[in-house]
C-alpha positions as CSV (number, residue, x, y, z in Angstrom):
1,M,169.3,53.9,198.1
2,I,166.6,51.2,198.7
3,K,164.0,53.8,199.4
4,T,164.9,55.7,196.3
5,Q,164.5,52.6,194.2
6,I,161.1,52.0,195.8
7,S,160.1,55.5,195.0
8,L,160.9,54.9,191.3
9,I,158.7,51.8,191.5
10,A,155.9,53.9,193.0
11,A,156.2,56.4,190.2
12,G,156.0,53.5,187.7
13,C,152.9,52.3,189.4
14,L,151.3,55.7,189.1
15,F,152.2,56.5,185.5
16,S,151.5,53.0,184.2
17,V,148.0,54.3,183.8
18,V,147.0,57.7,182.4
19,A,145.8,59.5,185.6
20,I,142.9,61.9,185.3
21,A,143.0,62.9,188.9
22,Q,145.4,61.6,191.5
23,Q,146.9,61.6,195.0
24,Y,150.6,60.7,194.6
25,P,151.8,57.3,195.9
26,E,153.8,57.4,199.1
27,V,156.5,55.0,200.3
28,I,156.2,54.0,203.9
29,E,157.6,51.2,206.0
30,D,157.1,49.4,209.2
31,D,159.3,46.9,211.1
32,E,158.6,44.1,208.6
33,N,157.6,45.6,205.2
34,F,158.0,48.3,202.6
35,I,154.6,49.6,201.5
36,I,153.7,51.6,198.4
37,D,150.5,53.4,199.3
38,I,148.4,54.5,196.3
39,P,145.7,56.7,197.9
40,Y,143.6,57.6,194.8
41,I,143.9,57.6,191.1
42,E,141.2,58.2,188.5
43,Y,141.9,56.6,185.1
44,E,140.2,55.7,181.8
45,D,139.9,52.0,181.1
46,G,139.8,50.3,177.7
47,D,136.1,50.9,177.3
48,G,136.5,54.7,177.9
49,E,134.9,54.5,181.4
50,T,136.4,56.5,184.2
51,R,137.5,54.4,187.2
52,A,138.9,55.1,190.6
53,L,141.7,53.1,192.1
54,S,143.3,52.9,195.5
55,A,145.7,50.2,196.5
56,E,148.6,49.0,198.7
57,L,151.7,47.1,197.4
58,V,153.7,45.3,200.1
59,A,157.2,43.9,200.0
60,S,158.9,42.0,202.9
61,K,162.2,43.4,204.2
62,S,163.4,39.9,205.0
63,S,163.5,39.0,201.3
64,S,166.8,39.2,199.4
65,E,164.8,40.8,196.6
66,I,162.3,43.6,196.8
67,L,159.2,41.9,195.4
68,F,155.9,43.7,195.8
69,S,152.5,42.0,196.0
70,L,149.1,43.5,196.0
71,N,147.3,43.7,199.4
72,E,143.9,42.7,198.1
73,S,142.0,43.7,201.2
74,A,143.0,47.3,200.6
75,L,142.2,47.3,196.9
76,M,139.4,49.5,195.5
77,D,138.9,49.7,191.7
78,V,135.4,50.9,190.8
79,E,133.6,53.1,188.3
80,V,133.5,56.7,189.3
81,D,130.0,57.7,190.4
82,S,129.0,54.0,190.5
83,P,128.7,52.0,193.8
84,A,131.0,49.1,194.3
85,P,129.3,45.7,193.9
86,I,128.3,43.9,197.1
87,S,129.7,40.4,197.5
88,G,128.8,37.6,199.8
89,T,127.0,34.2,200.0
90,G,124.1,35.3,202.1
91,A,122.6,38.2,204.1
92,C,125.2,38.3,206.8
93,S,128.3,38.2,204.6
94,R,126.7,40.8,202.2
95,T,125.9,43.0,205.1
96,T,129.5,42.6,206.3
97,N,130.8,43.6,202.8
98,A,128.5,46.5,202.5
99,Q,129.6,47.8,205.9
100,F,133.2,47.3,204.9
101,L,132.8,49.3,201.7
102,S,131.0,52.0,203.6
103,C,133.8,52.2,206.1
104,K,136.5,52.5,203.4
105,S,134.4,55.2,201.7
106,G,134.2,57.1,204.9
107,V,138.0,56.8,205.3
108,Q,138.5,58.3,201.9
109,D,136.0,61.1,202.6
110,A,137.8,62.0,205.8
111,Y,141.2,61.9,204.0
112,F,140.1,64.3,201.3
113,E,138.5,66.7,203.9
114,K,141.8,66.7,205.9
115,Q,143.7,67.4,202.7
116,A,141.4,70.3,201.9
117,N,142.3,71.9,205.2
118,C,146.1,71.2,204.6
119,F,146.1,73.3,201.4
120,N,145.2,76.3,203.5
121,F,148.4,76.4,205.5
122,V,150.8,79.1,204.4
123,D,153.8,77.6,206.1
124,S,155.2,74.8,204.0
125,E,156.4,72.7,206.9
126,E,153.0,73.0,208.6
127,Q,151.4,72.0,205.4
128,Q,153.6,69.0,204.9
129,E,153.0,67.9,208.5
130,C,149.3,68.2,207.8
131,F,149.5,66.0,204.7
132,S,151.6,63.4,206.7
133,E,148.9,63.4,209.4
134,A,146.2,62.9,206.8
135,T,148.0,59.9,205.4
136,E,148.7,58.4,208.8
137,E,145.1,58.8,209.9
138,R,143.9,57.3,206.7
139,L,146.1,54.2,207.1
140,E,145.0,53.7,210.7
141,A,141.4,54.1,209.9
142,S,141.7,51.7,206.9
143,E,143.2,49.1,209.2
144,E,140.3,49.6,211.6
145,C,137.9,48.9,208.7
146,D,139.8,45.6,208.1
147,D,139.6,44.7,211.8
148,V,135.9,45.4,212.0
149,E,135.3,43.3,208.9
150,E,137.1,40.4,210.5
151,E,134.9,40.7,213.6
152,H,131.7,40.8,211.4
153,E,133.0,37.7,209.5
154,R,133.5,35.9,212.7
155,L,130.0,36.7,213.8
156,C,128.6,35.4,210.5
157,A,130.3,32.1,211.2
158,I,128.4,32.0,214.6
159,F,125.0,33.3,213.5
160,G,124.9,32.0,209.9
161,E,123.9,33.8,206.8
162,D,120.2,34.4,207.5
163,P,119.0,38.0,207.8
164,Y,118.7,39.2,211.4
165,D,115.0,40.0,211.6
166,P,113.3,38.9,214.9
167,D,109.5,38.6,214.6
168,L,108.3,40.4,217.8
169,S,104.7,40.1,216.7
170,A,104.8,36.4,217.3
171,L,105.7,37.0,221.0
172,T,103.6,37.9,224.0
173,F,105.0,40.8,226.0
174,L,104.2,41.4,229.7
175,T,102.8,44.6,231.3
176,V,104.8,46.4,234.0
177,D,102.8,44.7,236.8
178,E,103.2,41.3,235.2
179,I,106.9,41.8,235.0
180,A,107.1,42.8,238.7
181,A,105.3,39.6,239.6
182,D,107.8,37.4,237.7
183,P,110.9,39.4,236.7
184,N,113.9,38.0,234.9
185,P,116.3,37.0,237.7
186,F,119.4,38.6,236.1
187,F,117.7,41.9,235.3
188,P,114.7,42.4,237.6
189,L,112.8,45.3,235.9
190,I,110.8,46.3,239.0
191,V,109.9,50.0,239.3
192,G,112.3,51.7,241.8
193,N,115.1,49.1,241.6
194,T,118.3,51.1,241.8
195,W,121.9,49.9,241.3
196,V,125.0,52.1,242.1
197,Y,128.3,51.1,240.6
198,E,131.8,52.5,241.1
199,V,135.1,52.2,239.4
200,E,138.0,54.6,240.2
201,E,136.4,58.2,239.9
202,E,133.4,57.0,238.0
203,V,129.9,56.4,239.5
204,I,127.1,54.8,237.6
205,T,123.5,54.9,238.9
206,V,120.9,52.7,237.2
207,T,117.2,53.2,238.1
208,V,114.0,51.5,236.8
209,L,111.6,54.4,236.3
210,D,107.8,54.4,236.7
211,E,107.6,55.2,233.0
212,T,107.0,53.3,229.8
213,R,107.5,53.9,226.1
214,E,105.6,52.2,223.3
215,I,108.0,50.8,220.7
216,M,106.7,48.8,217.8
217,G,103.4,48.4,219.7
218,I,105.2,47.0,222.7
219,E,105.1,48.5,226.2
220,S,108.7,49.1,227.1
221,I,110.0,50.0,230.6
222,V,112.3,53.0,230.9
223,V,115.6,52.6,232.8
224,R,117.7,55.6,233.5
225,D,121.5,55.2,233.4
226,V,123.5,58.1,234.7
227,V,127.4,58.2,234.6
228,E,129.4,60.7,236.5
229,E,133.2,61.3,236.7
230,D,134.6,63.3,239.5
231,G,131.1,64.5,240.2
232,D,130.6,65.8,236.6
233,L,127.8,64.4,234.4
234,V,129.2,62.6,231.4
235,E,126.3,60.5,230.3
236,D,122.5,60.4,230.9
237,T,120.8,57.6,229.1
238,F,117.2,56.3,228.9
239,D,117.2,52.6,228.0
240,W,114.0,50.8,226.9
241,Y,113.4,47.2,227.8
242,A,110.6,44.7,227.4
243,Q,110.1,41.2,228.8
244,D,108.2,38.4,227.0
245,S,106.1,35.7,228.5
246,D,109.0,33.3,228.5
247,G,111.0,35.7,230.8
248,N,113.4,36.9,228.1
249,V,114.4,40.6,228.4
250,W,114.5,42.4,225.1
251,Y,116.5,45.5,224.5
252,M,114.3,47.9,222.5
253,G,116.6,50.9,222.2
254,E,118.1,53.9,224.0
255,L,118.4,57.7,224.0
256,S,122.0,58.2,224.9
257,R,122.9,61.8,225.9
258,N,126.7,62.5,226.2
259,Y,128.0,65.5,228.0
260,E,131.3,67.5,228.0
261,D,132.0,70.3,230.5
262,G,128.3,70.1,231.6
263,E,127.0,70.7,228.1
264,L,125.2,68.2,225.9
265,S,127.7,67.2,223.2
266,D,126.0,64.5,221.2
267,I,123.5,61.6,221.3
268,E,125.8,59.1,219.7
269,G,124.8,55.5,220.4
270,S,121.1,56.2,220.4
271,W,118.7,53.9,218.5
272,E,115.1,52.6,218.6
273,A,113.8,49.3,217.3
274,G,111.8,49.9,214.1
275,V,113.5,53.2,213.3
276,E,116.1,53.4,210.5
277,G,116.6,49.7,210.3
278,A,117.3,49.2,214.0
279,K,116.1,45.9,215.6
280,A,115.6,44.7,219.1
281,G,117.9,42.1,220.6
282,I,117.8,39.7,223.6
283,L,119.7,41.0,226.5
284,F,118.9,38.0,228.9
285,R,117.2,34.7,228.5
286,S,115.2,33.5,231.6
287,M,117.3,30.3,231.4
288,P,120.7,31.2,229.8
289,I,122.4,28.6,227.6
290,V,126.1,28.2,228.1
291,G,128.0,28.8,224.9
292,E,125.1,30.7,223.3
293,T,125.8,34.0,221.6
294,L,123.1,36.7,221.3
295,R,122.7,39.9,219.5
296,Q,121.7,42.3,222.3
297,E,121.0,45.3,220.0
298,Y,121.1,46.0,216.3
299,R,121.6,49.2,214.5
300,I,124.3,48.9,211.9
301,G,127.4,50.8,212.7
302,E,125.9,52.3,215.8
303,A,124.6,49.7,218.2
304,E,125.9,46.1,217.7
305,D,126.5,44.7,221.2
306,I,127.0,41.0,221.5
307,G,126.6,38.8,224.6
308,E,128.1,35.3,225.0
309,T,127.1,33.1,227.9
310,V,130.3,31.8,229.5
311,S,128.9,30.2,232.7
312,I,125.8,29.9,234.8
313,T,127.7,28.7,237.9
314,A,130.4,31.4,238.2
315,S,131.6,32.7,241.5
316,E,132.5,36.3,242.3
317,S,132.3,38.9,245.1
318,T,132.6,42.6,245.6
319,L,134.1,44.7,248.4
320,S,130.6,45.8,249.3
321,G,129.6,42.3,250.1
322,Y,127.7,41.2,247.0
323,D,128.6,37.7,246.1
324,C,127.2,34.7,244.1
325,E,129.1,31.6,245.1
326,G,128.5,29.2,242.2
327,A,125.3,30.9,241.1
328,C,126.4,33.9,238.9
329,L,125.6,34.2,235.2
330,Q,128.9,35.2,233.5
331,N,128.7,36.9,230.1
332,L,131.4,37.9,227.7
333,E,130.1,41.1,226.1
334,Y,131.6,43.1,223.2
335,T,130.8,44.8,219.9
336,P,132.3,44.1,216.5
337,I,132.5,47.9,215.8
338,E,135.1,48.3,218.5
339,P,137.5,45.4,218.0
340,G,139.5,44.3,221.0
341,E,137.1,45.8,223.6
342,Q,135.6,43.1,225.8
343,E,134.0,42.9,229.2
344,Y,133.1,40.0,231.5
345,K,129.9,40.8,233.4
346,Y,128.6,38.8,236.4
347,Y,124.9,38.7,237.3
348,K,123.5,37.5,240.6
349,P,120.0,36.0,240.4
350,G,117.5,38.3,242.1
351,T,119.9,41.3,242.1
352,G,121.4,41.8,238.7
353,M,124.9,42.8,237.7
354,I,127.3,42.9,240.6
355,L,130.6,43.1,238.7
356,E,132.2,44.0,235.4
357,T,135.8,43.2,234.6
358,K,138.0,43.5,231.5
359,P,140.4,40.8,230.2
360,D,144.1,41.6,230.9
361,S,143.1,44.5,233.3
362,E,142.7,44.9,237.0
363,E,139.9,47.4,236.6
364,R,136.7,46.4,238.3
365,L,133.3,48.1,238.1
366,E,131.6,46.9,241.3
367,L,128.1,47.1,242.6
368,V,128.3,49.2,245.8
369,D,124.6,49.6,246.6
370,F,121.3,47.9,245.5
371,T,118.0,49.4,246.6
372,P,115.0,47.2,245.8
373,G,111.9,48.9,244.4
374,V,108.3,48.4,245.3
């Protein structure tokens, strides 16, 4: 009976405006709330302009009355064929809002594409199942947009509202030979240095190659990162790094090649500073500052890794005998575009990373072999 009444409310929501094009509201529920989901309605406003609306109305199950309120974070009400206005007090918050609107738009695109496929099922049950999946996927993806927005807002509180635009031209960068003479202790970029890591059935081999790539006029060292699972190649990446005269290591980009069943599947995650808005980030300072948070890479929506210095006196050890009693750099590393995914990484001076762990997990990626270069 309750759900029938709510369905009538949903119908009232839909027909309170004269719909030009529409996806019908759907009544759903979770453990705590009833939700009227209004996926898409086009209507004509008082000025004769066509607008598009999508929204969620939420009512608590614990209330004695069913009182719906608007979930403002899920509201979209814009002119058709006109971009939504970007809001924010500065560059960071405006970037956050623009990314949020882009994410929501992508969710809508994927939803309509899924529905287009659903219409081509002859069997009515299969078609209905397809429509239900489309709605479920849209709601999940929309929630993820909300989570990513929260992470970006948190970073704006850390970094402030200024644009992220490091001036590399004001820095002096070292040659390969100069780096070899005085490398950053936490990531010694010496040609031939090779690190081998293992976790369960995964093996990662990282090698500093005798190759460079010029990026934004800066000589960048090429580091190859190969990931294998059960002996099968799953990733083969070329990372590009540069070191400035203060000893800071800059991440200049990467070519990430991902494999499935031995075949190249995509290059997702690839970016290069100076190309399509991508910008370099600081991977390591020569003298890390406890509590400092750094952008390690920056290509919007593709490469947004963050590193926070937790300790410079951490202690850890591996089964292969690599340890750093009271001398490890401990970083908390994560990305706002994958909320909830975090890693603690431990770096031994003169060696580099010896261990990677995840909060609330017993999984440990350990250094099993380090071969110094020349």
